[in-house]
All heavy atoms as an XYZ file, in Angstrom:
836
protein
N      99.971     30.571     -5.816
C     100.474     31.324     -4.684
C     101.397     30.420     -3.876
O     101.059     29.300     -3.538
C      99.298     31.798     -3.842
C      99.704     32.605     -2.683
S      98.203     33.369     -2.048
C      98.769     33.998     -0.579
N     102.562     30.919     -3.544
C     103.554     30.158     -2.805
C     103.589     30.644     -1.357
O     103.588     31.843     -1.100
C     104.954     30.351     -3.422
O     104.879     30.021     -4.793
C     105.975     29.502     -2.734
N     103.625     29.690     -0.433
C     103.721     30.033      0.985
C     105.145     29.797      1.450
O     105.691     28.718      1.274
C     102.768     29.164      1.835
O     101.456     29.337      1.327
C     102.829     29.545      3.284
N     105.738     30.805      2.029
C     107.088     30.689      2.569
C     106.962     30.583      4.077
O     106.405     31.462      4.717
C     107.955     31.913      2.188
C     109.323     31.807      2.836
C     108.055     32.040      0.689
N     107.445     29.490      4.598
C     107.357     29.264      6.041
C     108.710     29.554      6.662
O     109.715     28.992      6.255
C     106.964     27.813      6.318
C     106.539     27.585      7.743
C     105.998     26.188      7.925
O     105.105     25.784      7.164
O     106.482     25.505      8.832
N     108.723     30.439      7.591
C     109.952     30.807      8.277
C     109.814     30.419      9.741
O     108.854     30.807     10.398
C     110.203     32.324      8.190
O     110.203     32.699      6.820
C     111.512     32.693      8.839
N     110.786     29.664     10.214
C     110.773     29.278     11.619
C     111.611     30.288     12.385
O     112.781     30.495     12.099
C     111.331     27.870     11.803
C     111.287     27.412     13.237
C     111.749     25.992     13.398
C     111.671     25.637     14.870
N     112.005     24.260     15.104
N     110.987     30.893     13.370
C     111.674     31.857     14.213
C     111.845     31.219     15.584
O     110.876     30.800     16.215
C     110.880     33.173     14.328
C     110.702     33.791     12.948
C     111.579     34.134     15.278
C     109.801     34.992     12.919
N     113.078     31.142     16.020
C     113.345     30.564     17.335
C     112.881     31.533     18.412
O     113.149     32.737     18.342
C     114.845     30.300     17.487
C     115.183     29.566     18.765
C     116.658     29.214     18.843
O     117.283     29.021     17.791
O     117.160     29.149     19.959
N     112.180     30.996     19.405
C     111.675     31.832     20.489
C     112.836     32.418     21.279
O     113.761     31.720     21.672
C     110.775     31.021     21.401
N     112.784     33.712     21.490
C     113.819     34.388     22.252
C     113.495     34.362     23.743
O     114.394     34.341     24.573
C     113.957     35.823     21.752
C     115.190     36.501     22.291
O     116.140     35.851     22.697
N     115.181     37.808     22.296
N     112.239     34.362     24.110
C     111.835     34.326     25.512
C     112.043     32.912     26.036
O     111.594     31.947     25.438
C     110.366     34.754     25.676
C     109.922     34.620     27.118
C     110.167     36.177     25.186
N     112.729     32.795     27.157
C     113.057     31.480     27.682
C     112.420     31.182     29.026
O     112.279     30.027     29.399
C     114.575     31.347     27.799
C     115.249     31.451     26.452
C     116.759     31.356     26.559
O     117.303     31.095     27.615
N     117.424     31.563     25.460
N     112.049     32.199     29.791
C     111.554     31.946     31.137
C     110.793     33.161     31.646
O     111.155     34.295     31.337
C     112.757     31.663     32.052
C     112.443     31.226     33.437
C     113.714     30.918     34.230
O     114.808     31.349     33.889
N     113.573     30.162     35.291
N     109.744     32.926     32.404
C     109.054     34.001     33.120
C     109.431     33.866     34.590
O     109.294     32.794     35.180
C     107.544     33.873     32.957
N     109.936     34.935     35.177
C     110.425     34.888     36.552
C     109.671     35.917     37.388
O     109.793     37.121     37.147
C     111.944     35.163     36.603
C     112.449     35.113     38.039
C     112.693     34.165     35.734
N     108.904     35.457     38.384
C     108.220     36.405     39.264
C     109.224     37.290     40.004
O     110.260     36.806     40.465
C     107.466     35.506     40.245
C     107.379     34.182     39.569
C     108.606     34.072     38.715
N     108.910     38.557     40.105
C     109.749     39.529     40.804
C     108.920     40.045     41.972
O     107.963     40.790     41.782
C     110.112     40.650     39.838
C     111.166     41.608     40.322
C     111.836     42.395     39.415
C     111.488     41.747     41.658
C     112.810     43.296     39.816
C     112.452     42.633     42.083
C     113.118     43.412     41.150
N     109.284     39.632     43.179
C     108.525     40.001     44.376
C     109.210     41.146     45.105
O     110.360     41.037     45.519
C     108.403     38.825     45.341
C     107.689     37.626     44.785
C     108.169     36.352     45.035
C     106.533     37.750     44.034
C     107.515     35.236     44.543
C     105.873     36.644     43.530
C     106.372     35.383     43.792
N     108.489     42.239     45.254
C     108.932     43.316     46.124
C     108.452     42.958     47.523
O     107.284     42.601     47.706
C     108.345     44.653     45.668
C     108.813     45.102     44.292
S     110.588     45.426     44.165
C     110.778     46.848     45.238
N     109.359     43.027     48.501
C     109.045     42.572     49.854
C     109.374     43.655     50.876
O     110.196     44.534     50.623
C     109.808     41.260     50.187
C     109.394     40.140     49.239
C     111.314     41.462     50.142
N     108.726     43.568     52.043
C     108.988     44.543     53.112
C     110.272     44.218     53.865
O     110.949     45.118     54.352
C     107.814     44.595     54.099
C     106.650     45.354     53.578
N     106.619     46.719     53.495
C     105.459     44.937     53.082
C     105.472     47.121     52.987
N     104.747     46.053     52.719
N     110.605     42.931     53.994
C     111.794     42.513     54.740
C     112.472     41.370     53.992
O     112.022     40.225     54.046
C     111.383     42.076     56.150
C     112.554     41.744     57.045
O     113.599     41.257     56.545
O     112.443     41.950     58.266
N     113.558     41.675     53.299
C     114.203     40.676     52.447
C     114.814     39.540     53.270
O     114.825     38.396     52.833
C     115.230     41.330     51.488
C     115.524     40.393     50.317
C     116.484     41.751     52.227
C     116.168     41.063     49.132
N     115.307     39.827     54.474
C     115.894     38.772     55.306
C     114.840     37.754     55.729
O     115.080     36.538     55.677
C     116.593     39.369     56.528
C     117.805     40.208     56.143
O     118.505     39.837     55.181
O     118.041     41.250     56.791
N     113.672     38.218     56.126
C     112.574     37.318     56.489
C     112.126     36.515     55.273
O     111.892     35.308     55.366
C     111.392     38.123     57.064
O     111.835     38.793     58.243
C     110.215     37.227     57.404
N     112.031     37.165     54.119
C     111.632     36.472     52.893
C     112.654     35.409     52.501
O     112.282     34.309     52.087
C     111.452     37.478     51.753
O     110.374     38.345     52.039
N     113.937     35.718     52.653
C     114.980     34.739     52.339
C     114.882     33.517     53.248
O     115.048     32.389     52.786
C     116.367     35.366     52.455
C     116.791     36.235     51.289
C     118.111     36.927     51.593
C     116.896     35.428     50.018
N     114.636     33.729     54.528
C     114.477     32.584     55.440
C     113.324     31.700     54.982
O     113.432     30.479     54.996
C     114.263     33.058     56.877
C     115.553     33.460     57.563
C     115.396     33.642     59.052
N     114.434     34.662     59.433
C     114.704     35.961     59.487
N     115.914     36.400     59.200
N     113.780     36.824     59.850
N     112.225     32.291     54.544
C     111.082     31.516     54.071
C     111.442     30.714     52.824
O     111.217     29.505     52.763
C     109.886     32.432     53.782
C     108.740     31.713     53.124
C     107.910     30.886     53.861
C     108.505     31.851     51.765
C     106.861     30.207     53.254
C     107.449     31.176     51.149
C     106.629     30.354     51.899
N     112.003     31.379     51.816
C     112.270     30.707     50.545
C     113.463     29.751     50.609
O     113.430     28.684     49.999
C     112.471     31.731     49.415
C     111.178     32.359     48.988
C     110.844     33.648     49.363
C     110.255     31.641     48.232
C     109.633     34.217     48.986
C     109.041     32.196     47.851
C     108.746     33.486     48.231
O     107.547     34.041     47.866
N     114.513     30.108     51.343
C     115.705     29.258     51.403
C     115.561     28.177     52.477
O     115.647     26.986     52.187
C     116.968     30.106     51.630
C     117.225     30.984     50.395
C     118.173     29.212     51.926
C     118.357     31.989     50.560
N     115.342     28.590     53.724
C     115.258     27.623     54.821
C     113.951     26.835     54.804
O     113.931     25.660     55.121
C     115.401     28.334     56.173
C     116.737     29.045     56.319
O     117.700     28.655     55.624
O     116.813     29.991     57.119
N     112.868     27.503     54.424
C     111.566     26.849     54.438
C     111.282     26.005     53.219
O     110.861     24.854     53.328
N     111.523     26.556     52.028
C     111.161     25.853     50.800
C     112.343     25.205     50.080
O     112.140     24.379     49.198
C     110.438     26.804     49.843
C     109.089     27.335     50.330
C     108.497     28.288     49.294
C     108.128     26.207     50.635
N     113.557     25.601     50.418
C     114.716     24.969     49.808
C     115.290     25.661     48.587
O     116.111     25.082     47.875
N     114.892     26.894     48.304
C     115.487     27.646     47.206
C     116.957     27.923     47.517
O     117.364     27.924     48.680
C     114.773     28.992     47.008
C     113.515     28.922     46.198
C     112.327     28.507     46.771
C     113.510     29.299     44.862
C     111.157     28.447     46.030
C     112.345     29.251     44.112
C     111.172     28.822     44.694
N     117.750     28.178     46.483
C     119.148     28.573     46.639
C     119.331     29.953     46.028
O     118.832     30.222     44.930
C     120.067     27.575     45.944
N     120.045     30.810     46.729
C     120.341     32.142     46.197
C     121.516     32.002     45.240
O     122.591     31.562     45.629
C     120.665     33.118     47.321
C     120.959     34.513     46.850
C     121.064     35.528     47.983
C     121.991     35.075     49.054
N     122.395     36.134     49.972
N     121.317     32.365     43.970
C     122.368     32.186     42.967
C     122.998     33.503     42.524
O     124.114     33.504     42.021
C     121.825     31.442     41.737
O     120.747     32.200     41.176
C     121.325     30.052     42.119
N     122.287     34.597     42.695
C     122.799     35.907     42.298
C     122.273     36.936     43.280
O     121.144     36.816     43.756
C     122.323     36.290     40.875
O     122.627     35.216     39.984
C     122.988     37.552     40.368
N     123.088     37.933     43.577
C     122.629     38.977     44.500
C     123.245     40.322     44.142
O     124.265     40.402     43.469
C     122.988     38.617     45.942
C     124.462     38.554     46.225
C     124.790     38.166     47.663
O     123.932     37.598     48.361
O     125.922     38.443     48.071
N     122.571     41.377     44.594
C     123.083     42.736     44.475
C     123.146     43.293     45.886
O     122.116     43.413     46.565
C     122.173     43.588     43.591
C     122.443     45.070     43.651
C     123.664     45.696     43.665
C     121.474     46.124     43.704
N     123.509     47.059     43.715
C     122.175     47.343     43.737
C     120.092     46.136     43.712
C     121.528     48.575     43.790
C     119.445     47.364     43.761
C     120.155     48.566     43.788
N     124.370     43.599     46.330
C     124.590     44.191     47.642
C     125.073     45.610     47.426
O     126.015     45.853     46.666
C     125.625     43.375     48.457
C     125.903     44.041     49.791
C     125.131     41.941     48.657
N     124.421     46.559     48.076
C     124.754     47.977     47.945
C     125.016     48.525     49.339
O     124.134     48.455     50.212
C     123.593     48.720     47.268
C     123.855     50.204     47.132
O     124.937     50.586     46.655
O     122.969     50.993     47.530
N     126.203     49.056     49.542
C     126.570     49.655     50.825
C     126.349     48.671     51.980
O     125.811     49.027     53.030
C     125.794     50.960     51.039
C     126.422     51.851     52.102
O     127.644     51.727     52.350
O     125.679     52.656     52.705
N     126.687     47.391     51.743
C     126.570     46.366     52.774
C     125.177     45.804     52.975
O     124.968     44.953     53.835
N     124.215     46.257     52.190
C     122.824     45.819     52.332
C     122.401     45.031     51.098
O     122.590     45.481     49.971
C     121.918     47.046     52.501
C     120.438     46.796     52.401
C     119.865     46.271     53.685
C     118.346     46.185     53.571
N     117.809     45.014     54.188
N     121.834     43.834     51.317
C     121.282     43.059     50.205
C     120.071     43.802     49.664
O     119.118     44.071     50.390
C     120.877     41.658     50.677
C     120.218     40.769     49.628
C     121.195     40.458     48.495
C     119.719     39.480     50.259
N     120.119     44.157     48.381
C     119.033     44.923     47.762
C     118.155     44.060     46.865
O     116.968     44.323     46.734
C     119.607     46.072     46.926
C     120.394     47.078     47.705
C     119.512     47.876     48.612
N     120.307     48.873     49.332
C     119.813     49.652     50.259
N     118.537     49.571     50.583
N     120.577     50.502     50.870
N     118.767     43.070     46.191
C     118.048     42.237     45.225
C     118.727     40.886     45.170
O     119.938     40.775     45.387
C     118.108     42.901     43.845
C     117.645     42.033     42.713
C     116.384     41.965     42.208
C     118.435     41.128     41.932
N     116.340     41.061     41.157
C     117.598     40.530     40.983
C     119.765     40.751     41.965
C     118.042     39.594     40.062
C     120.208     39.811     41.051
C     119.345     39.247     40.100
N     117.939     39.833     44.882
C     118.553     38.521     44.688
C     117.692     37.660     43.767
O     116.509     37.908     43.567
C     118.791     37.809     46.011
S     117.321     37.493     46.976
N     118.348     36.637     43.222
C     117.738     35.649     42.330
C     117.818     34.327     43.057
O     118.893     33.917     43.503
C     118.526     35.610     41.028
C     118.082     34.605     40.009
C     118.291     33.257     40.052
C     117.381     34.859     38.797
N     117.765     32.649     38.931
C     117.196     33.632     38.135
C     116.890     36.009     38.201
C     116.552     33.516     36.921
C     116.256     35.886     36.987
C     116.082     34.653     36.352
N     116.684     33.637     43.193
C     116.621     32.349     43.867
C     116.158     31.280     42.901
O     115.321     31.546     42.038
C     115.636     32.405     45.047
C     115.836     33.521     46.071
C     114.721     33.485     47.105
C     117.181     33.416     46.740
N     116.684     30.053     43.055
C     116.295     28.945     42.185
C     115.995     27.703     43.005
O     116.628     27.452     44.032
C     117.419     28.615     41.200
C     117.706     29.715     40.215
C     118.825     29.373     39.253
O     119.414     28.281     39.353
O     119.129     30.218     38.388
N     115.037     26.936     42.524
C     114.706     25.624     43.080
C     114.244     24.772     41.907
O     113.212     25.069     41.303
C     113.607     25.719     44.143
C     113.130     24.396     44.736
C     114.269     23.659     45.436
C     111.995     24.641     45.720
N     115.023     23.752     41.563
C     114.700     22.959     40.380
C     114.687     23.868     39.166
O     115.613     24.639     38.945
N     113.617     23.825     38.387
C     113.493     24.671     37.203
C     112.812     25.999     37.469
O     112.576     26.769     36.551
N     112.478     26.283     38.730
C     111.785     27.528     39.075
C     112.773     28.582     39.567
O     113.807     28.257     40.151
C     110.746     27.273     40.166
N     112.441     29.834     39.313
C     113.254     30.946     39.792
C     112.334     32.079     40.217
O     111.219     32.222     39.696
C     114.208     31.426     38.701
N     112.795     32.854     41.183
C     112.108     34.079     41.601
C     113.164     35.140     41.881
O     114.333     34.821     42.111
C     111.220     33.886     42.859
C     112.048     33.420     44.055
C     110.075     32.930     42.582
C     111.277     33.391     45.355
N     112.732     36.381     41.854
C     113.597     37.490     42.247
C     112.941     38.191     43.432
O     111.714     38.324     43.478
C     113.767     38.483     41.097
C     114.515     37.923     39.913
S     114.731     39.139     38.581
C     113.065     39.153     37.874
N     113.762     38.631     44.373
C     113.286     39.383     45.529
C     114.009     40.719     45.592
O     115.215     40.784     45.336
C     113.565     38.633     46.838
C     112.972     37.253     47.021
C     113.443     36.662     48.353
C     111.462     37.288     46.956
N     113.273     41.744     45.941
C     113.879     43.046     46.216
C     113.074     43.715     47.309
O     111.840     43.677     47.297
C     113.911     43.934     44.971
C     114.629     45.247     45.208
C     114.892     46.010     43.925
O     114.946     45.449     42.844
N     115.070     47.309     44.041
N     113.774     44.314     48.251
C     113.097     44.997     49.352
C     112.680     46.396     48.915
O     113.412     47.080     48.186
C     114.052     45.072     50.550
C     113.402     45.555     51.822
C     114.327     45.385     53.018
O     114.526     44.232     53.448
O     114.848     46.398     53.500
N     111.494     46.801     49.362
C     111.051     48.168     49.094
C     112.061     49.145     49.691
O     112.613     48.908     50.762
C     109.679     48.443     49.734
C     108.537     47.736     49.073
C     107.871     46.716     49.733
C     108.117     48.090     47.807
C     106.800     46.062     49.135
C     107.047     47.446     47.192
C     106.393     46.429     47.871
N     112.295     50.237     48.988
C     113.138     51.299     49.525
C     112.279     52.099     50.496
O     111.230     52.623     50.122
C     113.643     52.196     48.397
C     114.596     51.507     47.466
C     114.270     50.679     46.420
C     116.009     51.544     47.504
N     115.400     50.213     45.799
C     116.497     50.734     46.451
C     116.930     52.190     48.329
C     117.852     50.562     46.198
C     118.279     52.013     48.064
C     118.729     51.207     47.019
N     112.720     52.185     51.732
C     111.912     52.824     52.780
C     112.286     54.286     53.011
O     111.595     54.998     53.732
C     112.030     52.020     54.064
C     111.470     50.609     53.892
C     111.677     49.772     55.139
C     111.074     48.402     54.929
N     112.011     47.389     54.538
N     113.392     54.726     52.402
C     113.801     56.119     52.571
C     114.595     56.569     51.349
O     114.983     55.751     50.517
C     114.652     56.267     53.841
O     115.828     55.508     53.742
N     114.827     57.860     51.271
C     115.604     58.413     50.167
C     114.757     58.667     48.937
O     113.537     58.491     48.946
N     115.421     59.072     47.875
C     114.695     59.426     46.652
C     114.135     58.209     45.923
O     113.323     58.351     45.023
C     115.573     60.282     45.729
C     116.698     59.540     45.076
N     117.887     59.271     45.719
C     116.806     59.021     43.834
C     118.682     58.610     44.908
N     118.055     58.444     43.755
N     114.558     56.976     46.319
C     114.043     55.743     45.706
C     112.825     55.184     46.442
O     112.327     54.132     46.078
C     115.116     54.648     45.710
C     116.280     54.934     44.830
N     116.168     55.076     43.467
C     117.594     55.109     45.123
C     117.364     55.328     42.955
N     118.238     55.351     43.936
N     112.349     55.867     47.484
C     111.264     55.334     48.304
C     110.116     54.843     47.420
O     109.638     55.565     46.549
C     110.739     56.409     49.281
O     111.820     56.819     50.111
C     109.620     55.873     50.146
N     109.708     53.570     47.655
C     108.638     53.006     46.830
C     107.726     52.063     47.616
O     107.130     51.163     47.043
C     109.227     52.286     45.613
C     110.065     51.060     45.994
O     110.442     50.894     47.141
N     110.362     50.228     45.027
N     107.610     52.264     48.935
C     106.716     51.431     49.736
C     105.277     51.766     49.334
O     104.861     52.921     49.392
C     106.923     51.676     51.242
C     105.946     50.847     52.068
C     108.363     51.377     51.649
N     104.514     50.759     48.902
C     103.143     51.025     48.458
C     102.214     51.324     49.633
O     102.442     50.874     50.749
C     102.740     49.723     47.771
C     103.575     48.681     48.417
C     104.867     49.346     48.785
N     101.182     52.065     49.330
C     100.172     52.347     50.348
C      98.970     51.426     50.194
O      98.158     51.322     51.097
C      99.712     53.820     50.265
O      99.244     54.076     48.940
C     100.856     54.770     50.588
N      98.847     50.780     49.044
C      97.745     49.859     48.793
C      98.104     48.452     49.255
O      99.270     48.129     49.485
C      97.408     49.817     47.294
C      96.890     51.147     46.783
O      96.309     51.899     47.581
O      97.087     51.430     45.589
N      97.103     47.589     49.332
C      97.300     46.194     49.705
C      98.141     45.497     48.631
O      97.897     45.638     47.439
C      95.943     45.500     49.849
C      96.028     44.104     50.394
C      94.643     43.529     50.635
C      94.750     42.126     51.192
N      93.450     41.548     51.480
N      99.127     44.716     49.068
C     100.020     44.026     48.136
C      99.396     42.752     47.584
O      98.641     42.074     48.265
C     101.332     43.658     48.842
C     102.146     44.796     49.410
C     103.386     44.261     50.101
C     102.530     45.774     48.310
N      99.743     42.413     46.357
C      99.415     41.120     45.781
C      97.996     40.900     45.301
O      97.656     39.798     44.882
N      97.157     41.898     45.328
C      95.777     41.722     44.901
C      95.756     41.335     43.424
O      96.371     41.991     42.583
C      94.947     43.005     45.135
C      93.562     42.874     44.539
C      94.861     43.316     46.618
N      95.117     40.215     43.119
C      94.973     39.777     41.744
C      96.151     38.994     41.198
O      96.164     38.630     40.027
N      97.152     38.724     42.021
C      98.335     37.988     41.561
C      98.351     36.613     42.206
O      98.114     36.466     43.404
C      99.632     38.739     41.938
C     100.864     37.919     41.572
C      99.676     40.097     41.264
N      98.625     35.603     41.413
C      98.751     34.238     41.920
C      99.945     33.588     41.233
O     100.054     33.614     40.016
C      97.479     33.443     41.615
O      97.623     32.112     42.043
N     100.857     33.041     42.020
C     102.026     32.337     41.495
C     101.916     30.888     41.943
O     101.763     30.608     43.128
C     103.350     32.929     42.023
C     103.437     34.427     41.750
C     104.544     32.176     41.465
C     103.515     34.818     40.308
N     101.990     29.961     41.014
C     101.882     28.532     41.331
C     103.185     27.842     40.968
O     103.647     27.961     39.840
C     100.732     27.893     40.551
S      99.148     28.651     40.866
N     103.759     27.126     41.922
C     104.938     26.312     41.659
C     104.459     24.902     41.391
O     103.859     24.265     42.253
C     105.908     26.334     42.851
C     106.513     27.684     43.104
C     106.045     28.494     44.128
C     107.540     28.157     42.303
C     106.592     29.739     44.357
C     108.098     29.406     42.525
C     107.623     30.201     43.556
N     104.706     24.412     40.199
C     104.266     23.073     39.818
C     105.330     22.075     40.262
O     106.503     22.238     39.943
C     104.036     22.993     38.306
C     103.090     24.075     37.769
S     101.563     24.304     38.697
C     100.729     22.791     38.315
N     104.933     21.054     41.012
C     105.851     20.079     41.587
C     105.472     18.672     41.143
O     104.301     18.388     40.922
C     105.788     20.120     43.116
S     106.043     21.750     43.812
N     106.458     17.784     41.071
C     106.176     16.377     40.814
C     105.434     15.788     42.002
O     104.514     15.003     41.849
C     107.466     15.595     40.577
C     108.138     15.904     39.273
C     109.406     15.090     39.128
C     110.135     15.479     37.858
N     111.399     14.771     37.719
N     105.855     16.157     43.219
C     105.243     15.644     44.440
C     105.329     16.724     45.509
O     106.317     16.812     46.243
C     105.959     14.363     44.884
C     105.283     13.677     46.057
O     104.480     14.327     46.765
O     105.560     12.487     46.264
N     104.295     17.539     45.613
C     104.294     18.654     46.557
C     104.321     18.186     48.001
O     104.927     18.828     48.862
C     103.065     19.536     46.313
N     103.688     17.066     48.297
C     103.683     16.547     49.663
C     105.103     16.151     50.077
O     105.551     16.448     51.180
C     102.706     15.358     49.802
C     102.811     14.731     51.177
C     101.280     15.834     49.551
N     105.835     15.512     49.182
C     107.224     15.139     49.476
C     108.079     16.388     49.687
O     108.923     16.420     50.580
C     107.795     14.282     48.355
N     107.857     17.409     48.878
C     108.584     18.658     49.049
C     108.288     19.257     50.410
O     109.187     19.706     51.114
C     108.216     19.651     47.943
C     108.873     21.023     48.050
C     110.380     20.924     47.829
C     108.262     21.981     47.044
N     107.042     19.238     50.803
C     106.644     19.758     52.112
C     107.348     18.989     53.221
O     107.911     19.570     54.132
C     105.133     19.675     52.272
S     104.548     20.311     53.846
N     107.318     17.674     53.141
C     107.990     16.852     54.164
C     109.483     17.140     54.222
O     110.060     17.277     55.287
C     107.779     15.374     53.865
C     106.446     14.856     54.273
C     106.427     13.319     54.215
N     105.059     12.862     54.162
C     104.509     12.261     53.128
N     105.208     11.980     52.052
N     103.244     11.906     53.159
N     110.101     17.217     53.054
C     111.541     17.382     52.969
C     111.969     18.757     53.453
O     112.898     18.889     54.245
C     112.002     17.178     51.534
C     113.497     17.323     51.341
C     113.893     17.157     49.887
O     113.055     16.975     49.007
N     115.173     17.225     49.621
N     111.323     19.816     52.994
C     111.771     21.162     53.271
C     111.195     21.761     54.545
O     111.908     22.404     55.288
C     111.448     22.081     52.084
C     112.071     21.648     50.790
C     113.586     21.573     50.835
O     114.218     22.268     51.605
N     114.166     20.721     50.026
N     109.921     21.585     54.777
C     109.267     22.245     55.898
C     109.404     21.420     57.183
O     109.649     21.953     58.252
C     107.793     22.537     55.571
C     107.094     23.174     56.742
C     107.702     23.423     54.339
N     109.265     20.117     57.067
C     109.296     19.279     58.256
C     110.668     18.683     58.534
O     110.873     18.031     59.544
C     108.278     18.153     58.099
C     106.871     18.656     57.982
S     105.782     17.259     57.665
C     104.214     18.076     57.597
N     111.608     18.864     57.621
C     112.973     18.404     57.845
C     113.186     16.922     57.644
O     114.169     16.365     58.123
N     112.300     16.258     56.925
C     112.444     14.818     56.655
C     113.463     14.638     55.549
O     113.229     14.985     54.412
C     111.088     14.237     56.230
C     111.152     12.750     55.872
O     112.222     12.132     56.053
O     110.134     12.225     55.412
N     114.620     14.083     55.863
C     115.675     13.936     54.856
C     115.428     12.786     53.910
O     116.144     12.604     52.939
C     117.030     13.742     55.559
O     116.992     12.564     56.354
N     114.407     11.966     54.160
C     114.103     10.843     53.267
C     113.298     11.270     52.058
O     113.111     10.492     51.138
C     113.354      9.747     54.021
C     114.222      9.135     55.095
O     115.424      8.987     54.892
N     113.642      8.810     56.223
N     112.779     12.532     52.072
C     112.053     13.052     50.926
C     110.750     12.414     50.751
O     110.085     12.375     49.806
């Protein structure tokens, strides 16, 4: 019996959390000003930021605000985030905290 081994290159390259939020501007201040993420891609509709992609090092997240009116309305009635945990793995989380949250430019 002959075994044929076929190597298949993985097509999946990254898992990116997609957070639906109540206020995208407040969330952006937290992720950009607080943690140091950079907004690299965005979708603006009728002058309103609807969705964006943020990156920090090798990590990425997506944010989108719940639609509060119209036929797209999707604000949940249940508690958000139950059973979900997202962990950002850092080389030095304390240094990141000092640098981003406390404004220490020495890192």
